[in-house]
C-alpha positions in Angstrom: -196.8 -83.8 -101.5 -193.3 -84.9 -100.4 -193.4 -86.5 -96.9 -190.7 -84.6 -94.7 -188.5 -86.8 -92.5 -189.6 -86.7 -89.0 -187.1 -85.1 -86.7 -187.3 -85.2 -83.0 -187.5 -81.8 -81.6 -185.1 -80.8 -78.8 -186.7 -80.8 -75.2 -186.2 -77.3 -73.6 -184.1 -79.1 -71.0 -181.7 -80.2 -73.6 -181.2 -76.4 -74.5 -180.9 -75.5 -70.9 -178.1 -78.1 -70.5 -176.1 -77.7 -73.6 -176.5 -74.0 -74.3 -176.5 -72.7 -70.5 -175.2 -75.1 -68.0 -172.5 -76.7 -70.0 -171.3 -73.5 -71.6 -171.4 -71.4 -68.3 -170.0 -74.3 -66.2 -172.9 -74.5 -63.9 -173.9 -77.8 -62.4 -177.6 -78.8 -62.2 -177.3 -78.8 -58.3 -175.8 -75.2 -58.4 -178.7 -74.1 -60.6 -181.3 -75.7 -58.6 -180.0 -74.0 -55.4 -179.5 -70.7 -56.8 -183.1 -70.5 -58.0 -184.4 -72.3 -54.9 -185.8 -75.1 -56.7 -185.9 -78.8 -55.9 -182.9 -80.5 -57.6 -185.2 -83.3 -58.6 -187.2 -80.8 -60.7 -184.2 -79.6 -62.6 -183.0 -83.1 -63.3 -186.4 -83.9 -64.6 -186.3 -80.9 -66.8 -182.8 -81.8 -68.1 -183.8 -85.4 -68.8 -187.0 -84.3 -70.9 -189.4 -85.7 -68.3 -190.7 -82.5 -67.0 -192.0 -79.3 -68.9 -190.9 -75.9 -68.0 -193.7 -74.0 -66.3 -194.1 -70.3 -66.5 -192.9 -70.2 -62.9 -189.7 -72.1 -63.8 -189.2 -70.0 -66.9 -189.2 -66.9 -64.8 -186.7 -68.2 -62.5 -184.4 -69.5 -65.2 -184.7 -66.2 -67.0 -183.6 -64.3 -63.9 -180.7 -66.5 -63.2 -179.5 -67.0 -66.9 -180.0 -63.7 -68.3 -182.8 -64.5 -70.6 -186.6 -63.9 -70.6 -189.4 -66.1 -69.3 -190.8 -65.9 -72.9 -187.8 -67.6 -74.3 -188.2 -70.6 -72.1 -192.2 -70.8 -72.5 -191.6 -70.5 -76.4 -189.2 -73.3 -76.3 -191.8 -75.3 -74.4 -194.6 -74.5 -76.7 -192.7 -75.3 -79.8 -191.7 -78.7 -78.3 -195.2 -79.5 -77.1 -196.7 -78.6 -80.6 -194.1 -80.6 -82.5 -194.8 -83.6 -80.3 -198.6 -83.4 -80.8 -198.2 -82.6 -84.5 -196.0 -85.8 -84.9 -198.5 -87.9 -83.0 -201.4 -86.5 -85.0 -199.7 -87.2 -88.3 -198.9 -90.8 -87.3 -202.5 -91.6 -86.3 -203.8 -89.9 -89.4 -201.4 -91.8 -91.6 -202.1 -95.2 -89.9 -206.0 -94.6 -90.1 -205.9 -93.2 -93.8 -208.3 -90.4 -92.7 -208.3 -87.1 -94.3 -209.6 -84.0 -93.0 -212.7 -82.7 -94.5 -212.3 -79.6 -96.6 -213.2 -76.4 -94.8 -216.3 -74.5 -96.2 -215.9 -71.1 -96.9 
């Protein structure tokens, strides 16, 4: 088995910034105001320090012409990638292998 190089997944906030705010010329403060969300929350999402909740996904979808599922899917993919990387590192450092599943 060949080890795949680890690649840090993009946080949904990075996608929000580069693919939407930057391209549409919307400032974080303008976005926060338009969806009636605290400016600090948007900044935390953009900085990768806060997850996109279902509520936030719905507000972003409405404002940016996407779907809530788009944002929640990005968040779920990010969360799973982080957990997987952490799990693989722990497993590699401990030398433990998973027991085979019985059929």
